[in-house]
C-alpha positions as CSV (number, residue, x, y, z in Angstrom):
1,M,-53.9,85.9,-42.4
2,I,-51.7,83.2,-41.0
3,R,-50.3,84.0,-37.4
4,E,-48.3,82.1,-35.0
5,I,-49.8,81.9,-31.5
6,S,-48.5,83.6,-28.7
7,G,-49.5,83.3,-25.1
8,D,-52.3,81.8,-22.9
9,D,-55.4,83.0,-25.0
10,D,-54.1,81.8,-28.2
11,V,-53.5,78.5,-26.6
12,R,-57.3,78.6,-25.0
13,K,-58.3,79.5,-28.9
14,I,-56.6,76.5,-30.4
15,A,-58.0,74.0,-27.6
16,D,-61.7,75.5,-28.3
17,M,-61.4,75.2,-32.2
18,A,-60.3,71.5,-31.5
19,A,-63.2,70.7,-29.2
20,V,-65.6,71.9,-31.9
21,I,-63.8,70.8,-35.1
22,W,-62.8,67.2,-34.1
23,H,-66.4,66.2,-33.0
24,E,-67.6,67.3,-36.4
25,A,-64.7,66.0,-38.6
26,F,-64.4,62.9,-36.9
27,A,-68.0,61.8,-36.4
28,G,-68.7,58.4,-37.8
29,M,-65.0,57.6,-38.4
30,I,-64.1,57.1,-34.7
31,S,-66.1,56.7,-31.6
32,N,-67.3,59.8,-29.6
33,A,-65.3,58.2,-26.7
34,Q,-61.9,58.1,-28.9
35,I,-62.6,61.7,-30.0
36,D,-62.7,63.1,-26.4
37,Y,-59.8,60.7,-25.6
38,M,-57.7,62.2,-28.3
39,L,-58.8,65.8,-27.8
40,G,-57.7,65.5,-23.9
41,K,-54.4,63.9,-24.9
42,F,-53.4,66.0,-27.7
43,Q,-55.4,69.1,-28.1
44,S,-56.6,70.3,-24.7
45,Y,-55.0,73.4,-23.5
46,E,-52.8,71.5,-21.1
47,A,-51.5,69.3,-24.3
48,V,-50.9,72.1,-26.6
49,K,-49.4,74.3,-23.7
50,E,-47.2,71.3,-23.0
51,Q,-46.1,70.6,-26.6
52,V,-45.0,74.3,-27.2
53,A,-43.3,74.7,-23.9
54,N,-41.3,71.3,-24.0
55,H,-41.7,69.5,-27.4
56,G,-40.8,72.1,-30.0
57,Y,-44.2,72.5,-31.6
58,R,-45.3,75.8,-33.1
59,Y,-49.1,76.6,-33.6
60,F,-50.6,79.2,-36.2
61,I,-54.0,80.3,-36.4
62,I,-55.6,81.1,-40.0
63,S,-58.1,83.9,-40.4
64,K,-60.1,85.1,-42.9
65,D,-62.1,88.3,-43.2
66,G,-61.5,88.9,-39.4
67,R,-62.7,85.8,-38.2
68,E,-60.6,82.9,-37.1
69,A,-61.2,80.0,-39.6
70,G,-58.7,77.2,-38.3
71,Y,-55.4,76.2,-37.1
72,C,-52.4,74.2,-37.6
73,G,-49.7,72.6,-35.1
74,V,-46.2,71.8,-36.6
75,Q,-42.8,70.5,-35.0
76,A,-39.5,70.4,-36.7
77,C,-37.8,66.8,-36.8
78,D,-34.3,65.9,-36.3
79,D,-34.3,64.2,-39.8
80,N,-34.7,67.8,-41.3
81,T,-38.5,67.2,-42.0
82,L,-41.8,69.2,-40.6
83,Y,-44.4,67.1,-38.9
84,L,-47.6,68.6,-39.8
85,S,-49.4,67.4,-36.5
86,K,-52.6,69.1,-37.4
87,M,-54.2,71.1,-39.5
88,Y,-57.9,71.8,-39.4
89,L,-60.6,74.3,-40.6
90,K,-64.1,75.2,-39.3
91,S,-66.7,73.7,-41.7
92,D,-67.6,77.2,-42.8
93,F,-64.4,78.0,-44.1
94,R,-63.7,75.0,-46.0
95,G,-63.6,75.2,-49.9
96,M,-62.0,79.0,-49.5
97,G,-58.4,77.9,-50.4
98,L,-57.2,78.2,-46.8
99,F,-56.1,74.9,-46.8
100,R,-53.8,75.6,-49.8
101,R,-52.7,78.9,-48.2
102,M,-51.8,77.2,-45.3
103,T,-49.6,74.6,-47.0
104,E,-47.8,77.2,-49.1
105,Y,-47.1,78.9,-45.8
106,L,-45.3,75.9,-44.3
107,V,-43.3,75.3,-47.6
108,V,-42.2,78.6,-47.4
109,M,-41.3,78.0,-43.8
110,C,-39.7,75.0,-44.6
111,R,-37.2,76.4,-47.3
112,R,-36.5,79.2,-44.7
113,E,-35.5,76.7,-42.3
114,G,-33.8,74.2,-44.4
115,L,-36.7,71.4,-44.1
116,G,-36.8,68.8,-47.0
117,S,-40.4,67.7,-46.4
118,I,-43.6,67.8,-44.5
119,W,-45.2,64.9,-43.3
120,L,-48.4,64.1,-41.7
121,T,-50.8,61.4,-40.6
122,V,-54.6,61.1,-42.0
123,N,-57.2,58.7,-40.8
124,K,-57.8,55.8,-43.6
125,N,-61.6,56.8,-43.1
126,N,-61.1,60.4,-43.7
127,A,-61.8,60.6,-47.6
128,A,-62.0,64.6,-47.2
129,A,-58.9,65.1,-46.1
130,I,-57.1,62.6,-48.2
131,A,-58.4,64.0,-51.0
132,A,-57.5,67.6,-49.9
133,Y,-53.8,66.5,-49.3
134,S,-53.3,64.7,-52.3
135,K,-54.7,67.7,-54.5
136,S,-52.4,69.9,-52.6
137,G,-49.3,67.5,-53.9
138,Y,-49.0,65.6,-50.8
139,A,-48.4,61.8,-51.4
140,N,-49.2,58.7,-49.5
141,V,-46.2,57.1,-48.6
142,R,-47.4,54.0,-46.2
143,S,-49.8,53.0,-43.7
144,Q,-49.5,52.6,-40.1
145,V,-51.5,51.8,-36.9
146,T,-50.4,53.7,-33.7
147,D,-51.5,52.4,-30.4
148,I,-52.3,55.8,-28.7
149,G,-53.4,54.3,-25.3
150,S,-56.8,53.3,-23.3
151,G,-57.7,50.9,-26.0
152,F,-57.6,53.3,-28.8
153,V,-55.3,53.0,-32.0
154,M,-54.9,55.5,-34.8
155,D,-55.1,53.9,-38.2
156,D,-53.6,56.1,-40.6
157,Y,-51.9,56.8,-43.9
158,V,-48.6,58.6,-43.8
159,F,-48.4,61.8,-46.5
160,R,-45.4,63.3,-47.3
161,Y,-45.1,66.9,-49.3
162,D,-41.4,67.4,-50.5
163,I,-40.0,70.9,-50.7
164,C,-38.0,71.3,-54.0
């Protein structure tokens, strides 16, 4: 089941899931200091609440067998694209087709809302995520380095999924 979040309890669930998933997913790719910085800046309770209230973000929780398995956050852009800011699954839910299900859900949403593509950034060292996006039909279109403050950068590939 995929559902859009509503209210503070759901915002807290997103932040709590992020704190666990990010430390696991990015260990060895980026420093713990950068993980903590990025969680505070992008995935804390306050950050998610701000994104939803003031920047047009929408968050969704995906569940399997009544258990919360992961989440995603998206933002519709002025160029008729959907920015997939975050899509993460808890480790014990990976390999169950939930990533593909979330992509399918977003594609349907894009068609309904007249958005022509989904785009995202993924850490260049995140081989598992790169493989998952590639397998799901996303194409690597370029690389970029983004200064996110406090001496940290995100060294990413930009992937795009065109909606037919």
